[in-house]
C-alpha positions in Angstrom: -6.2 9.2 0.4 -4.2 7.7 -2.5 -2.9 4.1 -2.3 -0.7 2.0 -4.5 -1.2 -1.8 -4.0 2.0 -3.8 -4.6 2.1 -6.9 -6.9 1.8 -9.6 -4.2 -1.5 -8.3 -3.0 -4.8 -8.8 -4.9 -6.2 -6.2 -7.4 -9.5 -6.7 -5.5 -7.9 -4.6 -2.7 -7.5 -1.6 -5.0 -11.1 -2.0 -6.2 -12.4 -2.1 -2.6 -10.4 1.1 -1.7 -11.9 2.9 -4.7 -15.4 1.8 -3.6 -14.7 3.5 -0.3 -13.8 6.8 -2.0 -10.0 6.5 -2.1 -7.8 6.8 -5.1 -6.1 3.5 -5.6 -4.1 1.7 -8.2 -2.7 -1.8 -8.3 0.8 -1.8 -9.7 -0.4 -4.1 -12.5 -2.5 -1.2 -13.8 0.6 1.1 -14.0 3.5 -1.2 -14.8 4.5 -4.8 -15.2 3.7 -7.1 -12.2 7.4 -7.7 -11.9 8.2 -4.0 -11.6 11.2 -3.3 -9.3 10.7 -1.9 -5.9 12.3 1.3 -7.1 9.8 1.5 -9.9 6.9 0.9 -7.5 8.3 3.7 -5.3 8.5 6.1 -8.3 4.8 5.4 -9.2 3.8 6.0 -5.6 5.7 9.2 -5.4 4.2 10.5 -8.7 0.7 9.9 -7.2 1.5 10.9 -3.6 0.2 7.4 -2.7 0.7 5.2 0.3 2.3 1.9 -0.8 0.4 -1.2 0.5 2.7 -4.2 0.6 3.8 -7.3 2.3 7.4 -6.8 1.2 9.8 -5.8 4.0 12.3 -4.4 1.4 10.0 -1.4 1.1 10.8 -0.4 4.7 14.4 0.6 3.7 13.2 2.3 0.5 10.4 4.2 2.2 12.9 5.7 4.7 15.5 6.5 2.1 13.3 8.2 -0.4 13.0 12.0 -0.4 10.4 13.1 0.4 9.8 9.9 2.5 7.1 7.6 1.2 4.3 6.3 3.4 3.9 2.6 3.8 1.2 0.3 5.0 3.1 -2.9 5.8 0.8 -5.9 5.8 2.0 -8.6 8.1 -1.0 -10.9 8.4 0.8 -14.1 7.5 -0.7 -16.7 5.2 -4.4 -16.0 4.7 -6.9 -16.0 1.8 -7.1 -12.9 -0.3 -10.7 -12.3 0.9 -9.5 -12.4 4.6 -6.6 -10.1 3.8 -8.9 -7.5 2.1 -11.4 -7.9 5.0 -8.8 -7.2 7.6 -7.2 -4.3 5.8 -10.6 -2.6 5.2 -11.5 -3.2 8.9 -8.4 -1.3 10.0 -8.3 1.2 7.2 -9.7 4.1 9.3 -7.0 3.7 11.9 -4.3 3.6 9.2 -5.6 6.7 7.4 -5.7 8.6 10.7 -2.1 7.5 11.5 -0.9 8.7 8.1 -2.9 12.0 8.4 -1.1 12.5 11.7 2.3 12.2 10.1 3.1 8.5 10.6 5.3 7.2 7.8 4.9 3.5 8.3 1.8 1.7 9.6 1.9 -2.0 10.3 -1.1 -4.2 10.0 -0.9 -7.5 11.9 
């Protein structure tokens, strides 16, 4: 599966996803870290990638984009980057299955 990791999440996450066999980019590899949400969506659409973000603004954009974008919305609250990556990787299989079954938005709490 293809993933695009948003700016507020660590580049380590993208590296870990690649190690697991996924295509993954951190937005900092493709554009400025202050890229607009619309620019992030365009990069995701170009790569047919799921956006991984903590930013609730992407909910509206994901639903408004045609074709709709898929979004992994991280809602873990304040935690270390290591803990965030650990939790996301632990639940990645469920998220990938949900996206494969047509879910547009998957929430990680």
